[in-house]
N, C-alpha and C positions, 0 to 999 in steps of 0.2 A: 123239211128244212125250215118251213115256216114255223112249225111248232118248236123246233130247237131254237130258232132265233127269238121266238117269244119267251121261251124259258130263260135264255141267256139275258134277254132284255130285262125280265123281271128280276133275275139274280143281280144284274148290274144296278138296277134301281134300289134293291134292298141294301147292297153294299154302300151305295152313296148315302142312303138314308142313315145307315148305321154310323158312317163317318161323321155326318152332320150332328147326329145325336151325341156322339162322343165328344165332338168339339164343343157343343153346348154345355156338356157336363164338366168339361175341363176347367178348374178354377183359374181365374186371372190372378194378378199379383195382389192378393188380399191385403188390405191395410192392416189387418191384425198381425201380419208377418213383420211389420215394422214396429218394433217395441216402443219406439218413441211416441207413436200415436196411440198404441194399444193400451197403455197402462198409465193413464193420467193420474190414477189414484196413488201411484208410487211417488208422485211429487208432493212434498209437504204443502199443506194449505197456505203456509206463509210465503212460499216461493213466488217471486215475481215472475209472471209468464214471459216477460221480455228477457229475463236473465237465464232461464232454463229452456233450451230449444226443444221443448217436448211436443210442440204442435205444428211442425212443418207438414206440408201435403205429403201423402203417402208415397207419391212418385219421387219425392226428394230423397227418400231413404230406401235403398234397394232391400228387397226382402231377404236376400242372401247375406246381408252384412249388418246384422243387429249390433255388432260391436262399435258401429260408427255413431251410435246414439248413447253415449255413456251417461249423459246428464240425468236420465231417468233411472237407470239401474243403480246409480250411486247418488241418491238424493242428499246424503250427508255432506257431499262436497259443495252444496249450494251455499252461497255466502249468507243466506238468511239464517242459517244455523248459528253463525257467530253473532248475528244481530240479536237473536233471541237470548243469548247469554249476556251480551253487553249492550249498553245504551249506545247512542250515536257518537259518543265522545264529547267531552266537555269543550265548549267553544273557548276561544282565546280572546281576551280583551286587548286589542292592539295598543301597545304603549301603556298597558295597565300596571298597577302596582305590583302584582304578582310577577309579571314579566320582568319588571325592573329588579325585583328581589332576586329572581333566578339569575340575573346578570351580575349579581353581587353588589348592587348599589347601596344596600342597607346592611352590609356585613359589619358585624361587631355591635349591633344594636340589640336591645332586649325588649320583649313585649311581656308585660305582666298580665296573667290571666287568673281569675278566681272562679270558683264554682264548687259544686258539691261532691266532685269525685274524690274518693279516698280509697285506701286499700287496693284491691285488685283493679278497680276501675281507673284509679289514678295511674297505676303502672301501665295499663293498656293504653291510656291516653298518651302518656309520655313516650311510649314505644311508637305510637302512631305518628308523632310529629318529628321523630329523629331524622328521617330522610329529608324533610323540609329544612330542618335546622342545618344539616350537613350541606345541602345544596345552596342555601342562601346566606349562611353565616349569621342568621337571626336566632337568638335564644328565646324560647318560649318558657317563661318561668311560671309554672302552675302552682298556685298556693294550695287550693283544695282543702279538704278536711271537713269535719262536722261543724255545724253552726253557720254555714253560708247564708241560709235563709234569714237568720237573725242579724248577721253582721253586715251584709251587703248594703242595707239601707243606712246604717251608721257610717260606713265608709264613704258612701256617695254624699250624704248630707254633710259629712265632715270635711269634704273637699279633697279626699284622698281615694278616689275610686280606682279600681284596677283599669288597665287599658281595655280589656275585654272581660266580660262576665258571662258565665254560662248559667242561664236560668232554666231550670226544669219546670218552673211554673210561669207561664206567660202572664198570669195575673200579677205576679210579683214584679215582673218587668214593667207591666202597664203602670204600676204605681210610680215608677221612676220616669217613665215617658211623660206622664201627666204633669210631672214637676219640671219638665223641660231639660232633664239631665242626660238624655240619650241622643247619640248622633244618628241622623238619618242616613242609613247605609246606601240608599238609592242615589245619594249625591256623588258616589263614585262607582257604584255597581249598576250598570245600565239595565233598564227594564227588560229589554230583549234578551240580555244575558241571563237574568234571573229566571225568566220564563223558560229558557232553554234548560235550565238546571233543576227546576222544581215544577211540580204540578201546581195548578192555580190555588188549590186548597191551602197549601203550605204558605203561599204568598199572602193569601187573604188573612191567615192567622197571624202573620207578622205585621200587618197593618194596625197601628195603634194611634190614638188621638193625643197629640202633643199640644201645648199652648198655641203653637203656630199653625196647627192643623194636622191632618193625618200624615204619618211618616212610616217608612219601613224600618221598624225598630230593631231588626236583627236578621240573622240568617239561621236556617235549621241545619244541624249537623247530624246528630245521632237520634234515631227513633227506636221505639220498641213496641211490641204488642203486649197487651195485658190480659186478654181473655183466654188464658191457658190454665189448665189444671194439670200439674205435673204428678208423675207417679213412678214408682220403682217397677219398671217393665218386667224384669225377670220374676220378681215375687208376684206381681199382679197376674202374669200369665200362668204361673205355676198354681196360683189359687183358683184359676178358672173364672176370674171376674170378667165381665163384658164391659166394653166402653159404653157409657150412657149417651144416648142421642137426644134425650129430652130431660127436662128438669125433674119430672116424676121418676125417671129412671135413675137420675143422679141421687135423689133422695132414697130410692130403693137400694141402691148400691151402698150408700152411707149406712143405712139400717142393717144391711146384710153383713158388712164388715164388723159392725158393732156386735151383732148376734154371734158372729164367729169368734168373739172374744178379743178382738183387736180394736184399736182406736182409728177411726176413719181419717180425721183431719189434723194436719199440722198447721197451726196458726200462731203468728207472733206479730206484734205491731210496734215493738220497742225500736226506736231509731234516734236516740239522743234527743236533741231539740225538736226533731221532726217526728217524734213518737205519735202514732195514730194514723199516719198516712195510708198504711195498708187497709185500714177499715174504710177510708174514704173511697178507695178503689172498689171495694165490694158494693158500697152504696151506689156508685156510678154504674157498675155492671148491672145491678138489679134494676135500677131506674131505666136503663136502655131496654130492658127485657119486659118491663111492666107498664110503660107509658110511651107516648109518642116522642119521636125525635124533637118535635117542636117544643114539647114540654120540657125535655132535657135541656134544650137551648135556653128556654126561659128561666129554668132553675139556675143555670150557671151564670145568668145575668142578674139574678135577684128578683126576677119578675114572678117566679113561682116560689113561694116561701118554703123553707125547710119544714115548718110546722104545717104542712099541707097533707091531704090524704095520700097523695102520690108518694111522697118521701116517707111518711109513716108506714105505708104498705111495704115499701122496699126494705126498710129496717126490720119490720116484723118477719119478713121472709128470711133475712140473714140470721136473726137471733134464734130461729128454729134450729140452726146448726150451731152457732157460736155459744149459745147459752145452755146447750145440752152437754153436760159434763161427760157423757158417754161417747160423745162425738168428737171431742177435742182433746189432744194430748195435754195433760195437766189440768184440764177443765177450764172453765171460764176465767178462773182466778189467775191463770198463768199467762193469758194472752197479752196483757199489757206489759208484762215483764220479760217476755221472750223476744229476743232480737229477731228482726225480720229475716236476716241472713242466716241465722242459726236454725230457724223454725223448720226448714225442710230436711235438715241433716238426719234426723232420726228415721226418715224413710229408708235410708240406706244401711241401717243396722240389720243384723241377722239374728232373729227375724225383725222385720220392720216394726218400729214403735208407733208409727202412724203411716197412713197410706196415700193421702191426697193433699196437694198444696197448690192453691190458686195464687199465681204471681206472674209478672211479666217475664219475658224471655231472658232478661239480664240475670235472673236468679241462678242460672246455670253456673255463673261465675263463683257462686257460693257453695256449689255442690262439692262433695269430697273429690279429691284428685283421683285420676285414673278411671273415671267412669266414662263409658262410651254411649254417645247418643244413639237412640234407636235400639240399643241392646240392654244397657243397664237402666236407662231412664227414657221416658217419652212423655208426651202430653196429649190431652184431648181438649177439644173446644168446650168452654163453659156453655152448656146448652141454653137455648132460649127458654122462656117461661110461658109467655102468652104468645100463641101462634101468630096473632095479627101483627106482632112487632118483629117477626122473622128471626134472623140470626145476626144480631149486631156484633160489632167488634170495637173494643176500646183500645185506643192507642195513646202514646205519650211521646215526648221528645225533648231535645235540648235546643234552645234558641240562644245564639251567641250575640250579645249586644256590645256596642262600642261606646266607651266613655271618654277616651282621649284620642284626638284626631292627629295622628302623625303618619307619615308615609309607610313606615314599617308595620304599623298597626293595621293600616288598610290592606297591606300585602298579606298579612296573616289571616285577616278576615276573609279576603278573597280566596285564599287557599282552602278555608273551611267550607266554601261553597262547592267544593269538588269532592267526588266520592273517593278519590285517591287519598284524601286526608283520613279516611276511615279504613283503608284497605287492610292494614295489619290487625286492626281491632276486629274487623269482620272475619279475618282468617283465624284469629284467636278465639272468637266467639264472644257474644255479649253485646253486639251492636248490629243494628239494621240501618242501612243507608236510606235517606229520603231523596237522594239525588237521582236525576234521570240518567246520569252517565255511569252508574254502577255496573259491575259485572257479577252475575250470579255465581260464576266460578270462584269468586273471591271468598265466598262464605265457607268457613271451615266447619260450621255446625249445620248439619242437615235440618235440624229443627228450625233454624231461622229461615230457611227456604220454605219450609212447611208453613210457618207463620205468615210469611209474605203472601202465600196463596190464600190463606184465610182472610187476610186484610183485603186482598183484591176481590174476593168473592162475597164479602159480607153484604147483607142487605142494607145495613146502616153502619157507617164508621163515624165515630165521634172521638174528639180529643178528651183526655182525662179532665173531668169536670172541675176538680179542685184546682187544677193548674190554670184553668180559664177564669176562675173567680178572683176578685181582688185579693191581694196578698193577706190582708187582715182576716179574711175568711178562709180562702183556700189553703193558705200556709199558716193559718193561725187558729181561729176559733173552731173550724171544722175538725182539725186534728185534735185540739185540746178537749173539746166537749165530747167527741166520740170516745176518746181515751177515758175520760171521767165516767162516761156511760158504761163502757165495756167493763171497767174495773169496779162498777157498782157504787160509785160515789154519788151519782145523780141518776134520775130516771130519764126515760126517753123523751117525755114531753119537755122537761126542763132543758135538756141538751139542745133540742131543736129550737126552742124559743131563744136560748142564749146565742145560738149561731145567727138567727135572724136579727137579733139586737145588735150584733157586731158589724152588720153590713154597713159600709160607708154611706153616709147620707149624701 
């Protein structure tokens, strides 16, 4: 009996031990069974943790009920997705002139606006303000057309300026500011409002020196990127060409297209009274890629001469393309007589008569109708040249200045500080908004979203240099002397010395 009891005792102990071991091996309510805590990587990085209940203690989410934590498995429902598409929304100036206009207080009035928009751009502008005109009863009479740069000074000096003028060259506006002709818009647009609508860089560029001191000379409305090289995507892909990532690769591509029996570049600088401005863009692009941003800034202020090694070097690089007749449609002789808007059109002939065109994003307005972005055409970034200067991006824009101070004029200008004033233009293509309250979903052209990304990621961003220079230079001698140089009327040294001589003393 004793032996049997011992055996039973041993068996009992073994059973108990087995039960204890089984209990120890049995998993508790593992936190990985609660999906809310197990998959934090499913929550977008931008999601505010307080708004997505993804981090409660595991005991708060039963392992058997994963459907009770939908915030993680459906991250697209998070409000931050909408915030990524749109800005925070334009603030309202309580009792401001735009608010009064929307209440019909200025119904039946007319605001005259002048600027360089013509053809497609003027149509798009007029479409963009129709909703405002309908809601307020204010008519915006846009004069537009060629010759604005030459005529605006005459109108202002003659005492008959428009109510609002659109200056694509801040330097040209600066001339009028220094004469004391421009209204300080900060007298009715509060600083905190402007800071909510624009990044500081835009506000800094709007500050100009009047006789009475620095003023906010205008507001920014439309902007565009310039550092793009456009091409016929279908033909380019079919030819097996690769997108160049460096300047050397760009020159190799240029040479390869030429060896294949085609013409690489479509170039034209004719633009009526503004003929020559596309050449100034090329000079600015190459300056940003071959010297420091500080030298670029000195150059636009007249502190670095045109007849300097830096500027001469930039032009030498450009003329290796421009003055090689095998590289340009029609050769060097055709550049000054080919309209800038017509220049890219031969890219879309079958077969293409030229393959590459460097121009700002607005140029798509001049492409033949029916072409689809990303399918029929695309662009690549104009590569850097010297690695130490990275990958800069050149931008431009329109600054709207006010010459006649009336309530309805203030209301119109306030309206232009809001992205909604550009909405239909963004949808139609050809405009990028500088406003903080814009919505990315408004862009009808995927290319413009792409450009916005390049501007955001650029190592250096600078405004169009000729637009920053005094009007006599940036919208005068720089255009004129470059045109004479390109057409062979004068040599490079003479052109640069003439531009230096024209700088206001």
